[in-house]
N, C-alpha and C positions, 0 to 999 in steps of 0.2 A: 368796633362793629359788634352790636348785642345779637343775641339769638333771634330776637324779633325781626331786626334789621336782615340777618342772615336769611331767615325764612321768606321775607319779602323779596329780597335779591334773588334767591334761587327761583322763586316762582315767577317773577318778572323775566329772568332768563329763559326760563322753559317756555314761556309764552311767546317771546321773540323769536326763539329758535323754531318754535312751531310754525310762526308767520313766515319766516325766512323760507323755511324748507317748502311751504307752500307755493312760494313764488320760484323755487328752484334755485335759491341763493344759499351760500354759506352764511352761517349765524355770526360769524366774526365781527363784521361791521356793526351789527345789531347789539352785540355785547359791548363794543367800545363806546357806542352812541348811549346805551344806558348808563355806564359809568360817567360819561360826559354830563349827562342830564341830572343825575342823582349826586353827583360829586359836589365838593365844597366851592367849586369855581363857578363863574356865570355860565348860565342863569341860575341864580341863587334861589329863585322861587321853589324849585323842586329839590333843593339840597336835602339829601337824607343821610348819606354815608360820608364819614370822615375817613381818610386815610390813617392807618393805625399799624402797629406791629402785627396785628391779627391779619389785616388785609395783605400785607406785605408777605406774611408767611403762606398764606393762601395762594398768593401769585407765584411763589417761588416753587410751591409744589406743582402747581400747574405746569410750569415750565419742565420741572423734573419728569413729569409723566409724559408729556407729548415728546421730550427727547428720549426717553426710555422707548417708547414704541418705535421711534425712527430707528433706534439701534437694533430692535428685534427684527426689523426688515432688512437691515443692512448687514448681511452675513459677511464673515470673513473671505468666503469665495467670491462673493458679488464684490467685495472691495478690492480684491486681487485683480479681479476680471476688469475693473474700471480704473485701475491704478493710474496709467497712463493718461486716461482721459480727465481723472480728476486733477492731476498736477497741471496739464495743459489748460483745462477749462477754468481751474482756480486762479491761475496766473493771468489768463485774459480777463476774468471778472474783476481781478484785483486792480491791474493797470487801468482798466477802463473807468471803474466806478470809484476807486479811490483818487484818480486824477480829476474826474469831474466833479467829486466831492470837494477837493481842495480849491476848485475854482469858486464853488459856493462859499466856502470858508472864508477864502481872501475878500470875496466881494462883500462879505458881512462883517468881518472883523479885522481885515487887512492882514499882513504878514504876521501872525500871532499865534500862540499856542491854542487859543480859542478855535482858530482856523482849522488846526489839526484835529481837535476833538470833533468839530462838525463834519470834516472830511471823513472821519472814521465813521461816524453816525449814518452818514449817507452811503458809505461802501457796504455796510453789512446789512444782508437781508434777513428777515425774520425767519429763523429755523421753525419756530411755532405755528406761524401763520402758513408758511409754506406746507408744512407736514399736515397740518389740519385740511388745508385745501386739497392735498394729494389723496387725503384719506376720503374727504367729503365728495370728491369727483371722481373717486375709483381709479386713481392714476398709480398707484403704488406698483402695480404689475407692468406697467408701461415700460418699454425698452429704455427710453431716454430718462426716466426717473432716476436710474442709476447716476446718471452724470449730475442732475439735479442734487441728489443726496451727496455726491462727492464734492461739489462746489460749496454746499452748505457746510460740509465737514471741514473743507479748506478755510472757509471764512471763520468757522468756529475757533479753529487753531490759531489762525491770525489774529482775531480779535483778543485771544488770550494774552497776546503780547501788548495790547492796547489798554486793556482795563486798568491795570496798575499805573500805566502812563497818564491816564485821564485823571486818577486821583491824586497823583504826587506831582505832576508837571513834567514827567519824564525822569528817568535814572540813568546811571552809568551804563556803558556798554556792557560791562560784565553782569550787571543785573538783567538786562534785556536777554543777553545769551542764557543766562540761568533760567529765566522764565520759559524761553523756547525749549531748552533742553529737558525741562521737567514734563512739558506738554508732550514733547515727542515720546519720553519715556514712559509716561502714563499711557499714552495710546499704544505704544509698542507692547507693553506689558499686558495690557487688556486684550489685545489681538492674540498674543500668545496664550493667554489664559482661556481664550474663546476655543482654541484648537486643543489645549492639552487637558482642559478641565471639563469638557463637554460630556463625556462619559460618566466621570464620577458624579458630576452635578445631577445627570439624568438618573443615575442610581439613587442618590439621596432624594431627589424630588419624588420619585416613583414611590419611595416607602413611606414617605411623610403623610399624615392625614391632612385633610383639607386645611384645617385651621393653620398648622405649621407651615403648610406649603405656602400660604398667603403671607405669613410672617417672615419666613425665609426670603422670599422675592422682595418684600418691601424693604427690610433690613439691607439686602445687598444694593437695591437702588438708592436708598438714602444713604447709606454707608460710603458707596463710591462716589456719590455727589459731594458728600460731606469731606472725603478725602481729597478730591479735587480742590475744594475751597481752601482747604488746609495748606495745599501745595501752591497757593496762589493762582489756580486756574479758575475758569468758570464752572459752576456746578452743572451747567448743561453738558460740558463734556464728561462729567463723571456719570451722568444718567445716561448719556448716548452710549458709553462704553459698558455701562452695565447691561443694557440692552443687547450690544454686540456679543458680551461673555455669554448671554442666554440664548442667542440666536440660532447656534449650531445644536442645541439640545432637542431632544424629542418632546421636551415639555413645552416648547415655544407656543404652540396653538393654544394649549390649556392656559398657560399664562395670559395670553391675549384676551382669550375668552373671560377670565375672572377678573381681569384689571381693566376690561374695556369701559365699563360703566364709571369707574373711578377716574380714568383719563377724561373722559368727556365732561364730568362733573367740575374737577379741578381747572380744566382748560377753560371752560364757561367763565369760572370766576376769575381766573388769570386775565382773560381778556377785559372782563368788568373792571377790575382794579386798575388795569392799564387807563381805561376812560376816566377814572378819577382824578388822573394827573393832568387831564387835557384843559387848558384855559382858554376858552373862546375870547376873552377879553384882550389877549395879547395879539389879535389878528391885526389891529392897526399898525403896531411897531414892528412886526416881523413877518407880516403877511407876503410880503414881496420876496422875503427869503425862501419861505416855504414853497411859494409859486415857482420860483427859480430851481430849487431842489427837486421838487416833484417832475418837472419838465427834463431836467437832466438824467433824473433816475430813469424815466421812461425811455430815454435814448440809450443811456448806459447799460441798464439791465436787459432791455430787449435786445439792443445790439450786441452786447457783450455775450448773453446767452446764446444768441443765434450764432456768433462767431465760434464760440465754444462747441457748440453742437456740430457744426460744419467741420471743424478741426478735427473732432472726435469721430468723424465718420457717419453721423446721423443724417437723415434726410432733412429738407428744408422745412417740412411741416413739424417734424420732431424738434428742431432747433427751435421754432417759434414757441413751441411748448416750454422748452428750457428757460428762454428769457422770460416768458409770462409767469413762471413759478418763482422768480427771483425778485420781481418788482416790489412785494410787500415787505414793509420794514416793521419791526415790532419790538421785541423785549430787549434786545442788545442796544438799540438806539435809546430807549428810555434809561437803561442801566449807565450807559456812557454819560447822559446828561446828569443822572444823579451823583455819580462819582465826581464829575467836573464841579457840581455844585458844592462840594466840600473841599474844592482845591484852593488853598489860600492865595495862589499866584494869580487867580483870576478875579477880576472886578466884579463887584455886586451886578453891574449892568449885564455883562457877558454871561454870568451864571443864569440870570433871569431870563435872558434872550435864548439861552441853549436849552433850558427847560421847557419854556413855552414852545420853541421850535419843535422839540422832540415829540411833544404831545400831538401838535396840529399835523405834523409832517407824518407820524405813524397812521394817524386816522386817515388821512388822504391817500397815502401809499398801501395801506392794508385794504381799504375799500377798492381802489383801482386795481391792486393786485389780484385780489379774489374774483373780481368781475372778468379780468384778463385770463386767468386761469380756467374760469368756467367756459370763456368764449374761444380759447386759444386754437382748439381744433378747428372751429368755424373759421377763424381768422386765416388759418393755415390753408384751408381749401379755397377761400377767396383769393389769397394772394397766389398761391400756387395750384391752380386748378389742374386736373389730370388732362393730359395732353393724347389725343389719338392719332 
């Protein structure tokens, strides 16, 4: 991507975001569609941008900043308050959607490793899309949002065990336990730091000039993301925990204010880069798989989210909101497909189908998910009217 292409891309995304906002919609599907149209796949007439190390780096920064802002909202006290609900809700979500995903995988690839990868891709919701939707539709302060964030955190922890599995075809039991132990230890240490270091970090940030304030926060976010990556975990978990570490400090609001524009810029570019991977030419061969997966995702995420909400003590309307927030899929689905593409144990046809599936499935579920999030309150009122 050249500077000229970057300028055109940013201007286009800004225009699409403005159009989407005029219609009361999130800009996420528009960003994905822009990437699809300007990317190297069909239709080729508008091809302008080629995926490269630059676009991958920009997309990675987008995920990091989106997850960092999630962590800023997910304070330690909030996590403790919703701990039991998180475990119950996350378990229900896992059983429902990993099970339905396995049905799709077996239908597509039979009893094989490819079926397991596809099941994981169907199970994992998009933290990035969900968080952006929660922000756009002003849902962060809603009571049931605690459960949504808890389930997303549960999914992030679960998917950390799957990422290496997708790339290598599975490892020994000891390796799996080792990855889980590292993830738990990393999260536990981050939560402890959020409690023990809140005041020292507050004092440090208060004394810093603005320039060094920004550099310190940026270094902490990127550093924790890099540390998570070096431990074999997802960078998203590192960014999330960086936000958690700073969430109990008095500087949280100032951090949000100063990094707000940066988050929105990189998020827009992230979703655009996502769109570059979508190949409409693959619809003929894997369209039925995508259609089946989307249908079962609606059943699994809406039903599982509703069940998790009811078990967690939320109202029926709030539980509808929980399920709707989990429908969209995104970054982890693409990452799983990319890792599987480098796995020597998978055939070329399976790799191609997984890659094509991921792009089309993300476009469909991200669009449906955003619409459902926007309309979930209205749906709740229609399904469960107030009785007098």
